C-alpha positions as CSV (number, residue, x, y, z in Angstrom):
1,M,0.0,0.0,0.2
2,T,1.3,3.2,-1.3
3,D,1.8,6.9,1.2
4,A,-1.8,7.9,-0.5
5,Q,-4.0,5.4,-0.3
6,A,-3.1,5.3,3.3
7,G,-3.9,8.9,3.3
8,R,-0.3,9.1,5.0
9,P,1.5,12.2,3.2
10,G,4.8,11.2,0.9
11,P,7.9,12.4,0.7
12,V,8.6,16.2,-0.1
13,T,10.9,17.6,-2.6
14,E,11.8,21.1,-2.4
15,S,12.8,23.1,-5.4
16,D,12.6,26.5,-6.9
17,V,10.1,25.6,-9.3
18,I,8.8,22.6,-10.8
19,V,8.1,21.4,-14.6
20,V,4.7,18.9,-14.8
21,G,5.4,17.2,-18.2
22,A,8.6,16.6,-20.1
23,G,7.7,17.0,-23.1
24,P,9.2,19.4,-25.3
25,G,7.8,22.3,-24.0
26,G,8.4,21.0,-20.3
27,S,11.8,20.1,-20.8
28,T,12.6,23.3,-23.2
29,A,11.1,25.1,-19.9
30,A,13.2,23.1,-17.0
31,R,16.5,23.7,-19.4
32,Y,16.4,27.1,-19.3
33,L,15.7,28.1,-16.2
34,A,18.3,25.3,-15.4
35,N,20.4,27.6,-17.1
36,R,19.9,30.2,-15.1
37,G,20.7,29.2,-11.8
38,L,17.5,27.6,-10.4
39,A,16.7,24.7,-8.9
40,V,14.6,22.5,-10.8
41,S,12.3,19.6,-10.8
42,L,10.6,17.8,-13.8
43,L,7.5,15.8,-13.3
44,E,6.9,13.1,-15.9
45,K,4.5,10.7,-15.7
46,A,5.6,7.9,-17.5
47,S,8.7,6.9,-17.9
48,F,11.0,7.4,-21.3
49,P,11.0,6.2,-24.0
50,R,7.2,6.9,-24.3
51,D,5.5,7.7,-27.5
52,K,3.0,10.6,-27.9
53,I,0.7,11.6,-30.9
54,C,2.4,13.5,-33.4
55,G,3.8,14.0,-36.8
56,D,7.1,14.1,-36.3
57,G,7.8,16.0,-38.5
58,L,9.4,19.7,-37.8
59,T,9.0,22.7,-39.6
60,P,12.4,25.4,-39.6
61,R,10.8,27.1,-36.8
62,V,11.5,23.7,-34.7
63,T,14.9,24.0,-35.4
64,K,15.4,27.1,-34.6
65,Q,14.9,26.4,-30.8
66,L,16.8,23.5,-30.6
67,I,19.8,25.2,-31.9
68,R,19.0,27.7,-29.0
69,L,19.1,24.6,-26.9
70,G,22.3,23.9,-27.8
71,I,21.2,20.0,-29.0
72,D,23.3,18.9,-32.6
73,T,20.7,19.1,-35.3
74,S,22.6,17.3,-38.1
75,E,22.1,13.8,-40.0
76,A,25.3,12.8,-37.9
77,A,23.5,13.2,-34.7
78,G,20.0,10.8,-35.4
79,W,18.0,13.8,-37.5
80,H,16.5,13.6,-41.0
81,H,17.2,17.0,-42.5
82,N,13.8,18.2,-45.0
83,H,13.9,21.6,-47.0
84,G,10.7,22.3,-47.6
85,L,6.6,21.2,-48.1
86,R,5.5,18.7,-51.8
87,V,2.3,20.1,-51.9
88,H,-0.2,17.5,-53.7
89,G,-3.5,18.5,-55.8
90,G,-4.6,20.9,-57.8
91,P,-4.0,20.7,-61.4
92,T,-0.3,20.7,-61.2
93,G,0.0,17.5,-59.8
94,E,2.3,18.4,-56.9
95,L,4.7,21.5,-56.5
96,I,7.8,21.4,-54.7
97,L,8.1,25.1,-52.4
98,P,11.2,24.6,-50.3
99,W,11.7,26.2,-47.2
100,P,12.8,30.1,-47.1
101,E,16.0,32.0,-47.2
102,L,15.3,34.1,-44.1
103,A,17.5,36.0,-41.1
104,E,15.1,35.1,-38.6
105,F,15.0,30.6,-39.2
106,P,17.2,28.0,-41.0
107,S,16.4,26.7,-43.8
108,Y,15.8,23.1,-43.2
109,G,13.7,20.9,-40.6
110,L,13.8,17.9,-39.3
111,A,11.9,14.8,-38.6
112,R,12.4,12.1,-35.7
113,A,10.7,9.6,-34.3
114,R,8.1,11.1,-30.8
115,T,10.0,8.5,-28.8
116,E,12.9,9.6,-29.8
117,F,12.8,13.4,-29.6
118,D,11.4,13.8,-26.7
119,E,13.8,12.1,-25.0
120,L,16.5,13.6,-26.2
121,L,14.7,16.8,-24.6
122,A,14.2,15.9,-21.1
123,R,18.0,14.5,-21.6
124,H,19.2,17.6,-22.4
125,A,17.6,19.1,-19.2
126,E,19.0,16.5,-17.0
127,A,22.5,17.7,-18.4
128,G,22.0,20.9,-17.8
129,G,20.9,20.1,-13.6
130,V,17.5,19.9,-14.0
131,R,16.4,16.3,-11.9
132,L,14.2,14.7,-13.6
133,Y,11.4,12.2,-12.0
134,E,10.0,9.5,-14.3
135,Q,7.0,7.7,-12.6
136,A,5.7,11.2,-11.3
137,N,2.1,11.3,-12.1
138,V,0.5,14.3,-10.7
139,T,-3.0,14.3,-9.1
140,D,-3.6,17.8,-7.7
141,P,-2.3,21.4,-7.1
142,I,-0.7,21.9,-3.5
143,I,-2.7,25.2,-2.9
144,D,-1.5,27.6,0.1
145,R,-4.7,28.3,1.6
146,H,-3.9,31.9,3.1
147,S,-2.4,33.5,-0.4
148,D,-4.9,30.9,-2.4
149,R,-1.9,30.5,-4.5
150,I,0.0,26.7,-6.3
151,V,2.9,25.9,-3.9
152,G,3.4,22.3,-5.5
153,V,2.2,19.6,-6.7
154,R,1.0,16.1,-5.2
155,C,1.5,13.0,-7.1
156,K,-0.3,9.7,-7.3
157,D,2.0,7.7,-4.9
158,G,2.0,10.2,-2.3
159,R,4.7,12.0,-3.2
160,E,4.5,16.2,-3.1
161,F,6.8,18.9,-4.6
162,R,7.0,22.1,-3.0
163,A,8.0,25.3,-5.1
164,P,6.8,28.8,-5.3
165,F,6.0,28.5,-9.0
166,V,4.7,25.6,-11.2
167,V,5.2,25.2,-15.2
168,A,2.2,23.1,-16.2
169,A,3.2,21.2,-19.9
170,D,0.5,18.5,-19.0
171,G,-0.8,18.8,-22.8
172,N,-4.0,19.5,-24.2
173,S,-6.1,17.5,-21.0
174,S,-3.6,19.9,-18.5
175,R,-5.0,18.0,-15.2
176,L,-3.2,20.5,-13.2
177,G,-4.5,23.5,-15.1
178,L,-7.8,22.0,-14.7
179,A,-8.1,21.5,-11.0
180,M,-6.5,25.4,-10.8
181,G,-10.2,26.8,-12.3
182,L,-9.3,27.0,-15.9
183,T,-11.3,25.4,-18.4
184,K,-11.3,25.8,-22.2
185,R,-13.4,28.2,-24.3
186,D,-15.2,27.1,-26.7
187,D,-14.9,30.2,-29.2
188,R,-11.8,28.7,-30.3
189,P,-10.8,26.5,-33.1
190,M,-10.3,23.2,-32.1
191,G,-8.7,19.6,-34.3
192,V,-8.4,16.5,-34.6
193,A,-5.5,14.6,-36.1
194,V,-4.7,11.1,-36.7
195,R,-1.8,9.0,-37.5
196,T,0.3,5.6,-38.2
197,Y,3.4,4.5,-39.2
198,V,4.0,2.3,-42.4
199,E,7.5,1.0,-44.1
200,S,8.0,2.6,-47.1
201,P,10.7,3.8,-50.0
202,R,10.3,7.5,-49.6
203,D,11.7,7.2,-45.8
204,R,14.5,9.6,-47.1
205,E,12.7,11.8,-49.5
206,P,13.8,15.3,-48.7
207,Y,10.6,17.0,-47.9
208,L,7.5,16.8,-45.9
209,D,4.7,16.1,-48.7
210,S,1.7,17.9,-48.2
211,W,-2.3,16.8,-49.5
212,L,-4.4,19.9,-49.4
213,E,-7.4,17.2,-51.0
214,L,-7.8,14.3,-49.6
215,W,-9.9,11.8,-51.8
216,D,-11.1,8.5,-50.9
217,G,-10.3,7.0,-54.6
218,K,-8.8,8.9,-57.8
219,P,-7.9,11.7,-57.7
220,K,-11.6,13.7,-58.8
221,E,-12.7,11.1,-59.6
222,S,-13.8,9.9,-55.7
223,N,-15.7,11.5,-52.5
224,L,-14.0,14.6,-51.1
225,M,-13.2,14.3,-47.7
226,P,-12.7,17.4,-44.9
227,G,-8.4,18.4,-44.0
228,Y,-5.2,17.4,-45.0
229,G,-2.8,15.1,-45.5
230,W,0.4,14.0,-44.9
231,A,3.5,11.8,-45.1
232,F,6.6,12.5,-43.1
233,P,9.7,10.4,-44.4
234,L,12.1,9.9,-41.3
235,G,14.8,8.9,-42.1
236,N,14.8,5.2,-41.1
237,G,12.6,2.9,-42.9
238,L,9.3,4.7,-42.0
239,V,7.6,7.0,-42.7
240,N,4.6,8.5,-40.5
241,V,1.3,9.5,-42.3
242,G,-1.9,11.3,-41.1
243,L,-4.9,13.2,-41.5
244,G,-6.2,16.6,-39.8
245,T,-9.1,18.3,-39.8
246,V,-9.8,21.8,-37.9
247,A,-13.0,22.8,-36.7
248,T,-14.2,26.4,-35.8
249,S,-14.7,25.2,-32.7
250,A,-14.9,21.5,-31.1
251,T,-19.0,20.3,-31.2
252,A,-18.5,21.9,-35.0
253,L,-16.0,19.0,-35.3
254,G,-19.0,16.8,-35.7
255,K,-18.7,12.7,-35.1
256,V,-16.6,11.3,-37.7
257,D,-14.6,8.3,-38.2
258,Y,-11.1,9.9,-38.8
259,R,-9.2,6.1,-38.2
260,D,-12.2,4.9,-41.3
261,M,-11.2,8.7,-43.3
262,L,-7.0,7.6,-42.8
263,R,-8.5,4.1,-44.4
264,R,-9.8,5.4,-47.0
265,W,-7.1,7.6,-47.8
266,L,-4.4,5.4,-47.8
267,G,-6.0,2.8,-49.8
268,A,-5.8,5.5,-53.1
269,T,-2.7,6.1,-52.7
270,P,0.0,4.6,-54.9
271,P,1.4,0.8,-53.6
272,E,4.6,1.5,-54.4
273,W,4.6,3.8,-52.4
274,G,3.5,0.9,-49.3
275,F,1.3,3.3,-47.1
276,R,-1.3,1.2,-47.7
277,T,-0.5,-1.4,-44.7
278,P,0.1,0.4,-41.6
279,V,3.1,-1.2,-39.5
280,G,1.6,-0.1,-35.9
281,P,-1.6,1.1,-34.8
282,V,-4.1,4.3,-36.0
283,R,-3.9,6.9,-33.0
284,G,-5.6,9.9,-32.9
285,A,-5.5,13.1,-31.0
286,A,-7.2,16.9,-30.2
287,L,-5.2,19.7,-31.6
288,P,-6.1,22.6,-29.0
289,M,-5.2,26.3,-30.7
290,C,-5.3,29.5,-30.5
291,F,-5.1,29.8,-26.8
292,N,-8.3,27.9,-25.6
293,R,-7.0,27.6,-22.0
294,Q,-6.7,31.3,-20.4
295,P,-5.4,32.9,-18.1
296,L,-2.3,31.5,-19.2
297,Y,-0.4,32.6,-16.3
298,T,-2.9,33.0,-12.7
299,R,-1.8,32.3,-8.6
300,G,2.1,31.2,-9.5
301,L,0.3,29.0,-12.6
302,L,2.3,29.2,-15.8
303,L,0.4,27.4,-18.9
304,V,2.9,26.4,-21.6
305,G,2.2,24.5,-25.2
306,D,-0.8,22.2,-25.6
307,S,-1.8,22.6,-22.3
308,G,-2.9,26.6,-23.0
309,G,-3.9,25.3,-26.4
310,M,-0.7,27.1,-28.3
311,I,-1.4,24.8,-32.1
312,S,-1.7,26.7,-35.0
313,P,-4.6,26.6,-36.7
314,F,-3.0,27.5,-40.2
315,N,-0.6,23.9,-39.9
316,G,-1.6,21.9,-36.3
317,E,2.1,22.8,-35.3
318,G,2.3,22.7,-31.7
319,I,5.7,22.1,-31.0
320,A,7.1,25.3,-31.8
321,Y,4.9,27.1,-30.1
322,A,5.2,25.0,-26.9
323,M,9.5,25.8,-27.1
324,E,8.7,29.2,-27.3
325,S,6.6,29.5,-24.9
326,A,8.6,27.4,-22.4
327,E,11.4,30.0,-22.7
328,L,9.3,32.8,-22.0
329,A,8.0,31.4,-19.4
330,A,11.0,30.5,-17.5
331,D,12.7,34.1,-18.1
332,A,9.3,35.5,-16.1
333,V,9.7,32.8,-13.5
334,A,13.9,33.2,-13.3
335,E,12.8,37.4,-13.4
336,A,10.2,36.4,-10.6
337,H,12.5,33.7,-8.7
338,F,15.1,36.9,-8.4
339,R,13.1,39.4,-7.8
340,G,12.1,37.4,-4.6
341,P,9.2,35.1,-4.5
342,G,6.0,36.7,-3.5
343,S,7.2,40.3,-3.7
344,P,5.1,43.3,-5.7
345,S,7.4,43.3,-8.3
346,A,7.7,39.2,-8.7
347,E,4.0,38.9,-9.4
348,K,4.4,42.2,-12.1
349,A,7.0,39.1,-14.1
350,L,5.1,36.6,-14.1
351,Q,1.9,38.3,-14.9
352,H,4.1,39.9,-18.1
353,Y,4.6,35.9,-19.3
354,P,0.8,36.1,-21.0
355,V,1.4,39.6,-22.2
356,A,4.7,38.7,-23.9
357,L,3.0,35.4,-25.3
358,K,0.4,37.4,-27.3
359,D,3.0,40.1,-28.4
360,T,4.7,37.2,-30.0
361,L,2.1,34.9,-30.8
362,G,-1.6,36.1,-30.1
363,G,-1.9,38.5,-34.1
364,Y,-0.7,35.2,-35.8
365,F,-3.2,32.6,-33.6
366,R,-6.5,35.2,-34.8
367,L,-5.6,35.5,-38.3
368,G,-5.8,31.6,-37.8
369,T,-9.1,31.7,-37.1
370,I,-10.0,33.5,-40.2
371,F,-8.2,31.1,-42.1
372,V,-10.0,28.1,-40.4
373,K,-13.6,29.7,-41.3
374,L,-12.6,29.0,-44.8
375,I,-10.7,25.5,-45.0
376,N,-13.3,23.7,-43.2
377,N,-15.4,23.2,-46.5
378,P,-14.0,20.8,-48.2
379,R,-15.2,22.9,-51.6
380,V,-13.5,25.6,-50.9
381,M,-10.0,24.1,-50.5
382,H,-10.7,22.1,-54.0
383,V,-11.3,25.8,-55.3
384,C,-8.3,27.4,-53.7
385,T,-5.9,23.6,-54.9
386,E,-7.4,24.0,-58.1
387,Y,-6.7,27.9,-58.7
388,G,-3.4,28.2,-56.5
389,L,-1.4,26.2,-56.7
390,P,-0.2,26.5,-60.0
391,R,0.4,30.2,-59.3
392,P,3.7,29.7,-57.2
393,T,4.5,33.5,-56.0
394,L,0.9,33.2,-54.5
395,M,1.8,29.4,-53.2
396,K,4.9,31.1,-51.7
397,F,3.6,33.3,-50.0
398,T,1.1,31.7,-48.6
399,M,4.0,28.9,-47.5
400,K,5.2,31.3,-45.5
401,L,1.7,32.2,-43.8
402,L,0.5,28.9,-43.0
403,A,4.4,27.0,-41.9
404,H,4.6,30.8,-40.1
405,L,7.7,31.3,-41.4
406,Y,8.5,34.7,-42.1
407,D,10.9,37.8,-41.3
408,T,9.4,39.8,-38.7
409,Q,12.2,43.3,-39.5
410,N,13.1,44.0,-43.3
411,G,11.9,40.9,-45.1
412,D,10.3,41.2,-49.0
413,W,7.1,42.3,-49.4
414,M,5.8,39.1,-48.5
415,D,6.7,39.1,-45.1
416,R,6.1,42.6,-44.8
417,V,2.2,42.1,-45.7
418,I,1.8,39.1,-43.9
419,T,3.8,40.9,-40.7
420,A,1.2,44.3,-40.6
421,A,-1.4,42.2,-40.8
422,T,-0.5,40.2,-37.4
423,K,-0.7,43.6,-36.0
424,V,-4.0,45.1,-37.1
425,V,-5.7,42.3,-35.5
426,P,-6.6,41.4,-32.3
427,A,-4.6,39.2,-30.4
428,A,-6.5,36.2,-29.7
């Protein structure tokens, strides 16, 4: 019988900050906090290696974050590089769009299975001085009854971890955020994605494949299904294939059998690709978007990544924003720590976290809510691909917008237009 089952308090671990969840956001936040001199407890409910439902394809936006962390992104270090998108559909059949050459982002993306990727980041955090606790399943916040602030967390096995600051990086369901009274907003887009793995001779292709039209048979002669498809080569004999869709709200997604959609779509792909026979289960996940759980900071708790709904409605990408929000959260917590926990000045530093997040991502996410209303109709998507794909300049602009890859200062005319658009709309 555990201490929790017996009703006895378990052992208590003290630190400067607790990070709940050792996914990309949590491990990134933990490493940055340790770099700033704080004692960090990183709690992961599972044991590594463990899987997560994801496309495994990483854009240059993620590459930039890995470089900032000091991680070797070379192919010799086990990464498969990609150099752009290969878009399928429309009258052209396919169009190759290289990643743009920019000042703010590298010109190559990456691919790696989440079973490897997440553990690599967690071990990198450990190497920087973070104390990683696996099999630490957080169930409840510990609230100070005088200040009504979170001062720690309690695990299922009875262990307690205490600190004046807590970062929630515990994913879409965010049990910790929910326990603190932070519920999801119904007025924000919600996506869903399903994926599987296939053995394929296309595993070393230099591009991420994207389908803007999903036909359940021969293109233009079968049924057009909602959503978009992908194939991300991993360079190890496998390709991650999947599809996703997004709606203006969770209820608007309806009751759709997305696994059956994936089966029908893959069944119509060329047999020589090897996409028709999955080598693993089909798994699915919800994609919370546009800051759908708010406030992003409250009473000593900061939300990072999926826990705060930081997934792009343009393309379903979440890892880049998890890592970017993690660095901003680390900045705020470190500032508060050195100003003095509990002081008015420290609280000001923490309250700046959502301000900085919305200043960085809020306008872009708001544009995404407009985009979702357009693409949710398969017929609209068909018209866009039919008339848009043959126009390379338009597609280059679209790729910069959808991939969130443009220079915010001293860029070309496309960069300036997108940057201006994100600034004139209200933040999400």
